C-alpha positions as CSV (number, residue, x, y, z in Angstrom):
1,M,-36.5,-28.4,7.3
2,K,-35.4,-25.6,5.0
3,T,-36.0,-22.1,6.2
4,K,-36.4,-19.0,4.0
5,R,-35.3,-15.4,4.4
6,F,-35.5,-12.4,2.2
7,S,-32.2,-11.1,0.7
8,Q,-31.6,-7.4,1.3
9,I,-31.2,-4.8,-1.4
10,R,-29.0,-1.9,-0.3
11,K,-30.9,1.2,0.5
12,T,-28.5,3.3,-1.5
13,I,-29.4,1.5,-4.6
14,G,-33.1,1.6,-4.0
15,S,-35.6,-0.2,-1.8
16,T,-36.2,-3.9,-2.3
17,I,-36.8,-4.6,-6.1
18,L,-37.4,-7.9,-7.6
19,V,-34.9,-9.2,-10.2
20,A,-37.7,-9.6,-12.7
21,A,-38.7,-5.9,-12.5
22,L,-35.0,-4.9,-12.9
23,M,-34.6,-7.1,-16.0
24,M,-37.7,-5.4,-17.6
25,L,-36.5,-2.0,-16.6
26,F,-33.1,-2.4,-18.3
27,G,-34.4,-4.2,-21.4
28,C,-33.1,-7.7,-20.5
29,R,-34.8,-10.7,-21.9
30,E,-34.6,-13.0,-18.9
31,E,-37.3,-13.1,-16.2
32,I,-37.3,-14.8,-12.8
33,D,-40.3,-16.1,-11.0
34,T,-40.7,-13.7,-8.0
35,S,-41.1,-16.8,-5.7
36,N,-37.4,-17.5,-6.5
37,R,-36.3,-14.3,-4.8
38,Y,-36.1,-16.2,-1.5
39,T,-32.7,-17.7,-0.6
40,F,-32.6,-21.0,1.1
41,V,-30.1,-21.6,3.9
42,G,-27.6,-24.1,2.5
43,N,-27.2,-22.5,-0.9
44,T,-23.7,-21.9,-2.2
45,V,-22.8,-19.3,-4.9
46,A,-22.9,-22.2,-7.4
47,S,-26.3,-23.6,-6.4
48,F,-27.9,-20.1,-6.3
49,L,-26.7,-19.5,-9.8
50,E,-28.0,-22.9,-10.9
51,E,-31.4,-22.1,-9.4
52,H,-31.5,-19.2,-11.8
53,E,-29.8,-20.7,-14.8
54,D,-32.2,-18.9,-17.1
55,L,-30.6,-15.7,-15.9
56,Y,-27.0,-16.7,-15.3
57,G,-26.5,-19.7,-17.6
58,D,-23.8,-18.1,-19.7
59,F,-21.8,-17.0,-16.7
60,I,-22.1,-20.6,-15.3
61,Y,-20.6,-21.8,-18.6
62,I,-17.7,-19.3,-18.2
63,L,-17.1,-20.3,-14.6
64,K,-16.9,-24.0,-15.6
65,R,-14.7,-23.4,-18.6
66,G,-12.5,-21.1,-16.5
67,E,-12.2,-23.7,-13.8
68,K,-13.8,-21.6,-11.1
69,W,-17.1,-23.5,-10.8
70,N,-15.9,-25.9,-8.1
71,L,-14.6,-22.8,-6.2
72,M,-18.1,-21.4,-6.1
73,K,-19.3,-24.7,-4.5
74,A,-16.5,-24.8,-1.9
75,Y,-16.4,-23.7,1.7
76,G,-15.0,-20.1,1.9
77,T,-16.0,-16.5,1.7
78,Y,-16.5,-15.1,-1.8
79,T,-18.2,-12.1,-3.4
80,C,-19.5,-13.0,-6.9
81,F,-20.5,-10.3,-9.3
82,A,-22.7,-12.2,-11.7
83,P,-23.5,-10.7,-15.1
84,T,-26.7,-11.7,-16.8
85,N,-26.9,-13.7,-20.0
86,D,-27.9,-10.6,-21.9
87,A,-24.8,-8.7,-20.5
88,I,-22.5,-11.5,-21.6
89,E,-24.0,-11.6,-25.1
90,R,-23.5,-7.8,-25.5
91,Y,-20.0,-8.0,-24.2
92,L,-18.9,-10.7,-26.7
93,K,-20.4,-8.7,-29.6
94,E,-18.8,-5.4,-28.5
95,Q,-15.3,-6.9,-27.9
96,D,-15.4,-8.9,-31.1
97,S,-16.4,-5.7,-33.0
98,I,-13.6,-3.7,-31.4
99,Y,-11.0,-6.2,-32.4
100,W,-12.1,-6.7,-36.0
101,D,-12.6,-2.9,-36.6
102,S,-9.1,-2.1,-35.4
103,K,-7.6,-4.9,-37.5
104,A,-9.4,-3.7,-40.6
105,R,-8.1,-0.1,-40.0
106,H,-4.6,-1.5,-39.4
107,D,-4.8,-3.6,-42.7
108,A,-5.9,-0.4,-44.5
109,D,-3.3,2.1,-43.2
110,G,-0.6,0.0,-41.6
111,K,-0.5,2.4,-38.6
112,T,-3.6,1.8,-36.5
113,K,-2.8,-0.3,-33.5
114,I,-4.7,-3.6,-33.3
115,K,-6.7,-3.7,-30.1
116,W,-6.4,-7.2,-28.8
117,T,-9.5,-7.8,-26.6
118,G,-9.1,-11.6,-26.2
119,I,-12.4,-12.0,-28.0
120,T,-12.5,-12.8,-31.8
121,S,-16.0,-14.2,-32.1
122,P,-19.4,-13.2,-30.8
123,K,-20.2,-16.8,-29.9
124,L,-19.8,-18.0,-26.3
125,E,-18.5,-21.4,-27.3
126,D,-15.6,-19.7,-29.2
127,M,-14.2,-18.2,-26.1
128,S,-10.8,-19.6,-25.2
129,D,-10.3,-21.4,-21.8
130,S,-7.8,-18.8,-20.8
131,M,-10.3,-15.9,-21.6
132,C,-13.0,-17.7,-19.6
133,T,-10.6,-17.9,-16.7
134,I,-9.8,-14.2,-16.9
135,V,-13.5,-13.2,-17.1
136,A,-14.4,-15.5,-14.3
137,Q,-11.6,-14.3,-12.0
138,T,-12.5,-10.7,-12.7
139,H,-16.0,-11.2,-11.2
140,I,-14.9,-13.1,-8.0
141,L,-13.4,-11.7,-4.8
142,P,-11.9,-13.9,-2.1
143,A,-13.9,-12.1,0.6
144,T,-17.5,-11.3,1.3
145,Y,-18.8,-7.8,0.8
146,L,-22.4,-6.7,1.2
147,T,-23.2,-3.4,-0.6
148,T,-23.6,-1.9,2.9
149,E,-19.9,-2.6,3.5
150,M,-18.8,-1.0,0.2
151,E,-17.6,2.6,0.8
152,G,-15.3,5.0,-1.0
153,D,-14.2,4.4,-4.6
154,I,-12.9,0.8,-4.4
155,V,-13.8,-2.5,-3.1
156,P,-11.0,-3.1,-0.5
157,T,-10.0,-6.6,-1.6
158,M,-8.5,-7.4,-5.0
159,N,-10.3,-9.9,-7.3
160,L,-8.9,-13.2,-8.3
161,N,-7.0,-11.3,-11.1
162,D,-5.3,-9.3,-8.4
163,R,-7.1,-6.1,-9.5
164,Y,-9.1,-3.7,-7.5
165,L,-12.7,-3.0,-8.5
166,T,-13.8,0.6,-8.6
167,M,-17.1,1.9,-7.3
168,T,-19.1,4.9,-8.6
169,Y,-22.6,6.1,-8.0
170,G,-25.4,7.6,-10.1
171,V,-29.2,8.0,-10.1
172,D,-31.8,6.4,-12.4
173,S,-34.8,8.1,-14.0
174,L,-36.7,7.7,-10.7
175,L,-33.9,9.5,-8.9
176,K,-33.0,6.3,-7.1
177,S,-29.3,5.7,-6.3
178,I,-27.4,3.3,-8.5
179,L,-24.1,1.5,-7.7
180,Y,-21.6,0.7,-10.5
181,I,-18.7,-1.7,-10.1
182,N,-16.0,-1.1,-12.7
183,G,-18.7,0.7,-14.7
184,A,-21.2,-2.2,-14.6
185,Q,-24.5,-1.4,-12.9
186,V,-25.5,-3.5,-9.9
187,I,-29.2,-4.3,-10.6
188,A,-29.7,-6.7,-7.7
189,A,-27.6,-7.0,-4.6
190,D,-26.7,-8.8,-1.3
191,E,-28.0,-12.3,-2.1
192,E,-26.3,-14.0,0.9
193,V,-25.4,-17.7,0.6
194,E,-23.4,-20.1,2.7
195,N,-20.1,-19.3,1.1
196,G,-20.5,-15.6,0.3
197,V,-22.7,-13.2,-1.5
198,V,-24.0,-12.7,-5.0
199,H,-24.6,-9.3,-6.7
200,T,-26.2,-9.2,-10.2
201,L,-24.7,-7.0,-12.9
202,S,-26.2,-5.5,-16.0
203,A,-22.9,-5.7,-17.8
204,V,-19.6,-7.6,-17.9
205,M,-16.8,-6.0,-16.0
206,N,-14.1,-5.5,-18.6
207,P,-11.1,-7.7,-17.7
208,S,-8.8,-5.5,-19.7
209,S,-5.2,-6.5,-19.8
210,E,-4.3,-3.0,-21.2
211,T,-1.5,-1.0,-19.5
212,V,-1.6,2.6,-18.4
213,P,-0.5,4.1,-21.8
214,T,-3.0,2.1,-23.8
215,I,-5.9,3.1,-21.5
216,I,-4.8,6.7,-21.9
217,E,-4.6,6.3,-25.6
218,N,-8.1,4.9,-25.8
219,M,-9.6,7.9,-24.1
220,K,-9.7,10.4,-27.0
221,F,-10.0,13.4,-24.7
222,L,-6.5,12.7,-23.5
223,S,-4.9,12.7,-27.0
224,I,-2.3,15.4,-26.4
225,F,-0.9,13.7,-23.3
226,S,-1.0,10.3,-24.9
227,E,1.0,11.5,-27.9
228,A,3.5,13.2,-25.5
229,L,3.9,9.9,-23.6
230,D,4.7,8.2,-26.9
231,V,7.2,10.6,-28.4
232,T,9.1,10.9,-25.1
233,G,9.5,7.1,-24.9
234,L,7.9,7.1,-21.5
235,T,5.2,4.7,-22.7
236,D,7.9,2.0,-22.6
237,K,8.5,2.7,-18.9
238,L,4.9,2.1,-18.0
239,Q,4.5,-1.4,-19.4
240,A,5.8,-3.6,-16.5
241,Y,3.1,-5.6,-14.6
242,K,4.6,-8.4,-12.5
243,D,7.9,-9.7,-11.5
244,Y,7.6,-13.3,-12.4
245,S,11.0,-14.1,-11.0
246,Y,9.6,-13.5,-7.5
247,T,8.8,-17.0,-6.1
248,D,8.6,-16.4,-2.3
249,G,4.9,-15.6,-2.2
250,D,3.8,-18.8,-0.5
251,K,6.5,-18.7,2.2
252,V,6.1,-17.8,5.8
253,T,8.8,-16.9,8.4
254,V,8.9,-17.2,12.1
255,N,8.7,-13.8,13.8
256,I,11.8,-14.1,15.9
257,Y,10.8,-11.6,18.6
258,N,7.8,-13.6,19.3
259,D,8.1,-17.1,17.9
260,R,4.5,-18.1,18.6
261,F,3.3,-17.2,15.1
262,N,4.4,-17.2,11.5
263,V,4.4,-14.2,9.2
264,P,3.7,-14.3,5.5
265,Y,6.0,-13.1,2.8
266,P,4.4,-10.6,0.4
267,P,2.2,-12.9,-1.9
268,S,3.5,-11.2,-5.1
269,R,5.7,-8.5,-6.5
270,Y,3.6,-6.4,-8.9
271,Y,4.7,-3.2,-10.5
272,G,2.4,-0.2,-10.6
273,F,2.1,3.3,-11.9
274,T,0.1,6.4,-11.5
275,A,-0.5,9.0,-14.2
276,F,-1.8,12.5,-13.4
277,V,-3.2,13.6,-16.8
278,E,-4.5,17.0,-18.1
279,P,-7.4,16.5,-20.5
280,D,-7.2,18.1,-23.9
281,S,-9.6,20.8,-22.7
282,V,-6.9,22.1,-20.3
283,Y,-4.4,22.3,-23.0
284,Q,-6.8,23.9,-25.5
285,A,-7.8,26.5,-23.0
286,A,-4.1,27.6,-23.0
287,G,-3.9,27.6,-26.8
288,I,-2.1,24.2,-27.0
289,Y,-3.4,22.0,-29.8
290,S,-0.4,19.9,-30.7
291,I,2.9,18.5,-29.5
292,D,4.7,21.4,-31.1
293,D,2.5,23.8,-29.1
294,L,3.1,21.9,-25.9
295,Y,6.9,21.7,-26.5
296,K,7.1,25.4,-26.9
297,Q,5.4,25.9,-23.6
298,C,7.6,23.3,-21.9
299,K,10.7,25.1,-23.0
300,I,9.4,28.1,-21.0
301,W,8.7,26.0,-17.9
302,Y,12.0,24.1,-18.2
303,P,14.5,26.6,-19.7
304,N,17.5,24.6,-18.7
305,A,16.3,21.4,-20.4
306,T,17.9,22.1,-23.8
307,D,18.3,18.7,-25.4
308,P,16.1,18.6,-28.5
309,D,15.7,14.8,-28.3
310,F,12.2,14.1,-26.8
311,K,13.6,10.8,-25.3
312,S,16.3,12.6,-23.4
313,E,15.8,13.2,-19.7
314,N,17.2,16.7,-20.3
315,N,14.4,17.5,-22.8
316,A,11.7,20.0,-21.7
317,L,8.8,17.9,-22.9
318,H,10.3,14.8,-21.3
319,K,10.7,16.6,-18.0
320,F,7.1,17.8,-18.2
321,I,5.6,14.4,-18.8
322,S,7.8,12.5,-16.4
323,Y,6.7,14.7,-13.6
324,H,3.2,13.4,-14.1
325,L,4.2,9.8,-13.4
326,L,4.8,7.7,-10.3
327,D,6.2,4.3,-9.9
328,R,3.3,3.1,-7.7
329,K,-0.3,2.5,-8.2
330,L,-2.4,4.9,-6.2
331,L,-6.2,4.7,-6.3
332,Y,-8.0,8.0,-5.5
333,S,-8.9,6.8,-2.0
334,R,-5.3,6.0,-1.3
335,L,-3.7,9.2,-2.5
336,T,-3.8,10.4,1.2
337,C,-4.6,8.7,4.5
338,Y,-8.3,9.8,4.6
339,K,-11.3,7.6,5.5
340,I,-9.2,4.5,5.2
341,T,-10.1,1.4,7.1
342,C,-8.2,-1.9,7.5
343,G,-10.3,-4.8,8.7
344,G,-11.8,-4.0,12.0
345,Y,-8.5,-2.7,13.5
346,F,-7.9,0.7,11.8
347,N,-9.9,3.7,10.9
348,S,-7.9,6.8,9.9
349,E,-10.5,9.1,11.2
350,S,-9.9,7.7,14.7
351,V,-6.2,8.4,14.5
352,F,-6.1,11.8,12.9
353,L,-7.7,15.0,14.1
354,T,-10.8,15.7,12.1
355,R,-9.4,18.9,10.6
356,A,-5.8,17.8,10.3
357,D,-4.5,18.0,6.7
358,R,-3.8,14.6,5.1
359,Y,-0.8,14.6,2.9
360,D,1.9,12.4,1.4
361,Y,5.0,12.9,-0.8
362,F,6.0,10.8,-3.7
363,E,9.1,10.9,-5.9
364,T,8.1,11.2,-9.6
365,M,9.7,9.6,-12.6
366,Q,11.4,13.0,-13.2
367,G,13.3,12.3,-9.9
368,T,11.7,15.1,-8.0
369,L,9.1,15.4,-5.3
370,L,5.3,15.7,-5.6
371,K,3.1,16.8,-2.7
372,V,-0.4,15.3,-2.5
373,I,-2.8,16.7,0.1
374,R,-6.4,16.8,1.2
375,P,-6.4,20.2,3.1
376,L,-9.1,19.5,5.7
377,S,-8.2,22.6,7.6
378,N,-9.0,24.9,4.7
379,A,-12.7,25.7,4.1
380,T,-12.0,28.1,1.2
381,R,-14.7,27.9,-1.5
382,G,-14.7,28.6,-5.1
383,I,-15.9,27.7,-8.6
384,C,-14.0,24.9,-10.3
385,D,-13.3,24.5,-14.0
386,D,-16.5,22.4,-14.4
387,G,-18.6,25.2,-13.0
388,V,-19.2,23.4,-9.7
389,E,-18.7,25.3,-6.4
390,R,-16.5,23.3,-4.0
391,S,-14.6,23.7,-0.8
392,Y,-10.9,23.1,-0.5
393,N,-11.4,20.5,2.2
394,Q,-13.5,18.4,-0.1
395,C,-10.7,18.1,-2.7
396,I,-7.3,16.5,-3.2
397,F,-4.6,18.8,-4.5
398,L,-1.2,18.4,-6.0
399,N,1.6,20.9,-5.0
400,Y,-0.6,22.8,-2.5
401,T,0.3,26.1,-0.9
402,N,-1.6,28.1,1.6
403,D,0.7,31.1,1.3
404,P,-1.7,34.1,1.8
405,D,0.2,36.3,-0.7
406,V,-0.1,33.7,-3.4
407,L,-3.8,33.0,-2.7
408,S,-4.6,36.7,-2.6
409,A,-3.0,37.3,-6.0
410,S,-4.8,34.4,-7.6
411,T,-7.7,34.9,-10.0
412,G,-9.9,32.4,-8.2
413,A,-9.7,29.8,-5.5
414,F,-9.2,27.1,-8.1
415,N,-6.9,29.0,-10.4
416,V,-3.7,29.6,-8.4
417,T,-0.3,30.3,-9.9
418,C,3.0,31.6,-8.5
419,G,6.6,32.4,-9.6
420,P,7.8,34.4,-12.6
421,R,6.6,31.7,-15.0
422,N,3.1,31.6,-13.4
423,V,3.4,27.9,-12.5
424,P,0.1,26.4,-11.4
425,V,-0.2,25.2,-7.7
426,N,-3.2,23.8,-5.8
427,I,-3.9,21.6,-8.8
428,R,-7.1,19.6,-8.2
429,V,-7.3,15.9,-8.8
430,M,-10.7,15.3,-10.2
431,D,-12.9,12.8,-8.3
432,P,-13.2,9.8,-10.6
433,S,-16.8,9.2,-9.7
434,V,-17.6,12.7,-10.9
435,V,-15.6,12.3,-14.1
436,S,-17.3,9.0,-14.8
437,S,-20.7,10.6,-14.6
438,D,-19.9,13.2,-17.3
439,K,-20.5,10.9,-20.3
440,V,-20.3,13.9,-22.7
441,K,-17.0,15.4,-21.8
442,Y,-15.3,12.2,-20.7
443,P,-16.9,9.3,-22.6
444,N,-15.8,5.8,-21.6
445,F,-13.5,7.1,-18.9
446,L,-11.5,4.4,-17.2
447,Q,-9.5,5.1,-14.0
448,E,-7.9,1.7,-13.7
449,A,-5.5,-0.1,-16.1
450,L,-3.9,-3.5,-15.6
451,N,-0.9,-1.9,-14.0
452,G,-1.9,1.4,-12.7
453,S,-4.3,4.3,-12.0
454,I,-5.1,7.3,-14.1
455,H,-6.2,10.6,-12.5
456,L,-7.4,13.7,-14.4
457,I,-6.2,17.1,-13.1
458,D,-7.6,20.5,-13.8
459,H,-4.4,22.5,-14.4
460,F,-0.8,22.0,-15.7
461,L,1.4,20.0,-13.4
462,V,4.9,21.6,-13.5
463,Y,8.0,21.2,-11.3
464,D,9.6,24.6,-10.7
465,E,12.4,24.4,-8.1
466,D,11.8,27.9,-6.8
467,V,8.1,27.5,-6.5
468,M,8.5,24.1,-4.7
469,S,11.1,25.4,-2.3
470,G,9.5,28.7,-1.6
471,F,5.8,27.9,-1.6
472,V,5.0,24.2,-1.7
473,L,7.7,22.3,0.3
474,N,8.5,25.2,2.7
475,G,7.5,23.4,5.9
476,I,7.7,20.0,7.6
477,I,8.0,17.3,5.0
478,R,6.9,14.2,7.0
479,I,7.2,11.0,5.1
480,D,6.0,7.7,6.5
481,F,8.6,4.9,6.0
482,S,5.8,2.8,4.4
483,S,5.5,5.5,1.7
484,I,9.2,5.1,0.7
485,A,9.0,1.7,-1.0
486,P,6.5,1.6,-3.9
487,E,6.2,-2.2,-3.5
488,Y,4.1,-1.6,-0.3
489,T,1.4,0.1,-2.3
490,N,1.6,-2.0,-5.5
491,N,1.1,-5.2,-3.6
492,N,-1.6,-4.3,-1.1
493,I,0.8,-4.4,1.8
494,R,0.3,-0.9,3.0
495,W,-3.2,-0.5,4.4
496,S,-3.9,-4.2,3.9
497,D,-7.4,-5.2,5.0
498,G,-6.1,-8.7,5.8
499,K,-8.5,-10.5,3.4
500,G,-7.2,-13.1,1.1
501,I,-4.0,-13.7,3.1
502,T,-3.4,-16.0,6.0
503,F,-2.1,-14.0,9.0
504,A,-1.4,-15.0,12.6
505,D,-4.4,-14.6,14.8
506,R,-3.0,-11.8,16.9
507,G,-5.1,-8.8,15.9
508,D,-2.9,-7.2,13.2
509,Y,-1.6,-7.9,9.7
510,E,2.1,-8.3,9.6
511,F,4.3,-9.0,6.5
512,Y,7.9,-10.1,6.4
513,I,9.8,-7.9,3.9
514,P,12.7,-9.8,2.2
515,G,15.9,-7.8,1.8
516,T,15.6,-8.1,-2.0
517,Y,12.0,-7.0,-2.2
518,S,12.6,-3.2,-2.9
519,D,15.6,-1.3,-4.2
520,R,14.6,1.5,-1.7
521,I,15.5,-0.8,1.2
522,K,18.9,-2.4,1.9
523,Y,19.8,-5.0,4.6
524,N,23.4,-4.3,5.8
525,H,23.4,-7.6,7.7
526,D,22.3,-10.8,6.1
527,K,20.3,-11.8,9.2
528,A,18.5,-8.6,9.7
529,R,14.7,-8.9,9.4
530,L,12.2,-6.3,8.4
531,Y,8.4,-6.4,9.1
532,Y,5.6,-4.2,8.0
533,L,2.7,-4.0,10.4
534,S,-0.6,-2.7,8.9
535,P,-2.3,0.1,10.7
536,H,-3.9,-0.3,14.1
537,N,-6.0,2.1,16.1
538,S,-4.4,1.1,19.4
539,W,-0.9,2.1,18.4
540,T,0.7,5.5,18.7
541,N,1.8,5.8,15.0
542,Y,1.5,8.4,12.3
543,M,-0.8,6.9,9.7
544,G,-1.4,4.1,12.1
545,D,1.1,1.6,10.7
546,E,4.8,0.9,11.5
547,C,7.9,-0.8,10.2
548,M,9.9,-3.0,12.5
549,C,13.4,-4.4,12.1
550,I,14.7,-7.2,14.4
551,G,17.6,-9.6,14.6
552,P,21.1,-8.0,14.0
553,I,19.5,-4.6,13.2
554,D,21.3,-2.8,10.4
555,I,19.1,-1.4,7.7
556,S,19.1,1.5,5.2
557,Y,16.5,3.4,3.2
558,R,17.0,5.4,0.0
559,L,15.1,8.6,0.8
560,P,12.9,10.5,-1.7
561,H,14.5,13.4,-3.5
562,V,13.8,16.8,-2.0
563,P,14.7,20.2,-3.6
564,P,18.3,21.2,-3.1
565,G,18.8,23.0,0.2
566,T,19.8,22.8,3.8
567,Y,17.5,20.7,6.0
568,E,17.1,19.6,9.6
569,M,16.6,15.8,9.4
570,R,14.4,14.2,12.1
571,F,13.4,10.6,12.9
572,G,10.0,9.7,14.5
573,Y,9.6,6.6,16.8
574,Q,7.9,5.2,19.9
575,G,10.2,4.6,22.8
576,I,9.3,1.5,24.9
577,P,11.5,-1.2,26.7
578,Q,11.4,-3.7,23.7
579,R,13.5,-1.4,21.5
580,G,17.2,-1.2,21.1
581,I,19.9,1.4,21.0
582,S,20.4,2.9,17.6
583,Q,23.3,4.6,15.9
584,F,22.0,6.6,13.0
585,Y,23.9,7.4,9.8
586,F,23.2,9.7,6.9
587,D,25.0,8.8,3.7
588,D,27.2,6.5,5.9
589,E,28.2,9.4,8.1
590,I,27.5,9.0,11.8
591,T,24.9,11.5,13.1
592,G,25.7,12.1,16.7
593,I,25.8,9.6,19.6
594,P,23.6,6.5,19.8
595,V,20.0,7.0,20.9
596,D,18.4,4.7,23.5
597,L,15.0,3.9,22.0
598,R,14.0,1.8,25.0
599,L,13.2,4.9,27.1
600,S,10.1,7.1,26.9
601,A,10.8,10.8,26.8
602,R,9.5,11.1,30.4
603,E,12.0,8.5,31.6
604,N,15.0,9.8,29.7
605,P,16.7,12.8,31.4
606,R,18.7,13.4,28.2
607,V,15.4,14.3,26.5
608,G,14.0,16.5,29.2
609,W,10.3,16.0,28.3
610,V,7.7,17.8,30.5
611,S,4.0,17.7,29.9
612,D,2.6,21.0,28.6
613,A,0.0,20.9,31.5
614,Q,2.9,21.0,34.0
615,T,4.3,24.2,32.6
616,D,3.3,27.8,32.9
617,D,3.7,28.6,29.2
618,N,2.1,25.7,27.5
619,G,5.4,24.0,27.0
620,V,7.2,26.8,25.0
621,V,10.3,26.9,27.1
622,N,10.4,23.1,27.4
623,D,10.3,22.9,23.6
624,K,13.4,25.0,23.4
625,Q,15.1,22.9,26.1
626,M,14.3,19.7,24.4
627,K,15.4,21.0,21.0
628,N,18.7,22.1,22.5
629,R,19.2,18.4,23.4
630,G,18.2,17.3,19.9
631,F,14.6,16.1,20.6
632,L,11.0,17.2,19.9
633,K,7.6,16.2,21.2
634,G,5.2,14.4,18.9
635,S,2.9,16.1,16.4
636,T,-0.3,17.9,17.1
637,Q,-2.0,16.4,14.1
638,Y,-2.7,12.8,15.2
639,N,-3.6,10.8,18.3
640,A,-1.7,8.4,20.4
641,Y,-3.4,6.3,23.1
642,G,-6.5,8.6,22.8
643,H,-4.7,11.9,23.1
644,L,-2.5,14.1,21.0
645,A,0.8,12.6,20.0
646,R,2.4,15.7,21.5
647,H,1.1,14.8,24.9
648,E,2.3,11.2,24.7
649,P,5.9,10.8,26.2
650,T,6.6,7.6,24.2
651,V,6.2,9.5,20.9
652,I,9.5,11.2,20.2
653,R,11.2,13.0,17.3
654,V,15.0,13.0,17.4
655,V,17.1,15.5,15.3
656,L,19.5,13.4,13.2
657,T,21.5,16.1,11.5
658,T,21.4,19.4,9.7
659,K,22.8,19.0,6.2
660,Y,22.7,20.4,2.7
661,L,21.0,18.0,0.3
662,D,21.7,18.3,-3.4
663,G,18.5,16.8,-4.7
664,G,20.0,13.4,-5.5
665,D,20.1,10.0,-3.8
666,H,20.6,10.0,0.0
667,W,20.5,7.1,2.4
668,F,19.3,6.9,6.0
669,R,20.8,4.0,8.0
670,A,20.1,2.6,11.5
671,K,22.2,0.1,13.3
672,N,21.6,-1.5,16.8
673,V,24.6,-1.0,19.0
674,N,23.1,-2.5,22.2
675,E,25.8,-4.9,23.3
676,S,23.4,-6.9,25.5
677,D,21.0,-7.5,22.6
678,D,19.9,-11.2,22.6
679,G,18.4,-10.8,19.1
680,L,15.1,-9.6,20.4
681,D,15.6,-5.8,20.2
682,Q,13.2,-4.0,18.0
683,F,13.9,-1.1,15.7
684,M,10.5,0.5,15.3
685,H,10.6,3.3,12.7
686,D,7.6,5.4,12.0
687,Y,8.5,8.4,9.8
688,I,11.3,10.7,8.7
689,E,11.1,14.5,8.4
690,F,12.9,17.0,6.2
691,V,12.6,20.5,7.6
692,P,14.0,23.5,5.6
693,V,16.3,25.5,7.9
694,G,15.0,28.7,6.4
695,W,11.5,27.8,7.5
696,L,12.6,27.0,11.0
697,R,14.3,30.4,11.3
698,N,11.3,32.3,10.0
699,E,9.9,34.1,13.0
700,N,6.6,34.7,11.3
701,I,5.7,31.0,11.4
702,S,3.2,30.4,14.1
703,L,3.9,28.1,17.1
704,E,0.9,26.0,16.1
705,E,2.4,25.4,12.7
706,K,5.8,24.4,14.0
707,R,4.2,21.9,16.4
708,K,2.5,20.0,13.6
């Protein structure tokens, strides 16, 4: 006997509303008998859609032509975002019109770019099989998500086109909350079936195959930046999408330090990019209305870049634009490690202190460093460029400084500059959900391109070496090893939620990283093996995750470029018996004697670790004693085993060397020199730190700041 149950509509998109009422509210032609709002146990996604063919018939046609219909019948866990017939009809007409209008303009002036949409007819039956496949795969995820499980600005699992879907929110005329997926409104939600869940959309999610430069070009309020991308030739460097020569995606390897389970290779090798873009309004507020105007200003910001050729790396405009670009795709929710969850095993808010600043550092396509931060410790409030009052701890900033002299001299909390050229710092990255809601100022805003993410910023982004060294990067520059290789981010390896990939059943998500996977990583022994372990709350690691090398351990990392200067280099790890004995190198120069990573700081007399609670001065003298031996306690910004990393004796920082860095390429290398190694030693590496020597010697820096 069949049983019935009501499907649930997410509270945040309104109380339970019948599909028929929603169709009438939004002007759709289809209606559903209210009795059909019951879901029978035993339905699949396919049978549910068939029961309501009058509403989803066109989408069923696309699923069948795109060879995804049988998938919707099969056992598994899927989320299907199903557009209505009316939505598909509108989509075909709009895309057909865009193509023919652009072609007509091209035929008339010979200059207008033809916008290939994949649709050249408003008739459903004229869609190609390949386009049906693309549209179908855009609307299916290989994992089940109820709307109650959708938080942040993206759905955590990529769709069958290997694209993330963005989420934004709004309110309707009755002030009820509305959820948008890639700009398409969810008008009915959480229809649970045996093999997943169905959400109904009022529009087709655009399966655009356009790259970052084209998406920027299509947004007319970004015209100055778009033209600058084009004339500098940087457009060409943002076109890559996928490495089709990578063929190891279906392979697994035996994890040789525990041969009870297999570990997958990365399933793909995608390229990705991030562009931080000033809208035209930012340029115009500074009197910049053309490329010539911008170039004049760039020559002030970059006086030593004297080559007049815009395509030269030593051209001022080229330097300005290239500093806005990263070689990795970073969604807004992944710019820093804040409110990130991975499956049921990791929640960043359980690892970090609530008010600990979250930051990361990325090398730009200019070859220089960019700091990204959410300053949760700073409650400063002010009026932003859009007239909205915000607190610093609610925002994400680029090139942030909390220098009191700089802040006191600013004309407002969100209008901060420093240096003789008045270079902006504390540049706010606009929240894409807020940008999307402003249809007047930012019409048809798209955050996501086929191969990257686009973020609007509220001030000019300029690299000034003196400003960066003196105000922005004048502290502990801690970089997680997983942040070094862009491939980890571009291929959903870093912070993987474990969905859509077969992992061993051992409570964590572990990838084997081939030696040829990233040019930032080099195996120095052909049998060395590197693994990336996605974050876990039960570990002691900064940002929750860790990198692990086993076998004949000998591995190198090409480090991000820091400003020229003298730095103390530190290495962060967890010392436990499974580790090895490492000899460290910097640019192939040995840095001191080998370090026994098998011992905790408490067990290693060479370290001299003493708990703060066992001292009379809160560990001040012990810090100095440890530093004289070349070691430091863990950070005060995150937890390890339920208490501060500083209080955990297995969490250790070792000083590698003090060295002048010239701003170019530098390599960190670790080699296991344990003569009794039977191939099971682990080289666990968590993070690396660059600390300016001048900052270390500054007596005005507080003890609390130096312990971070």
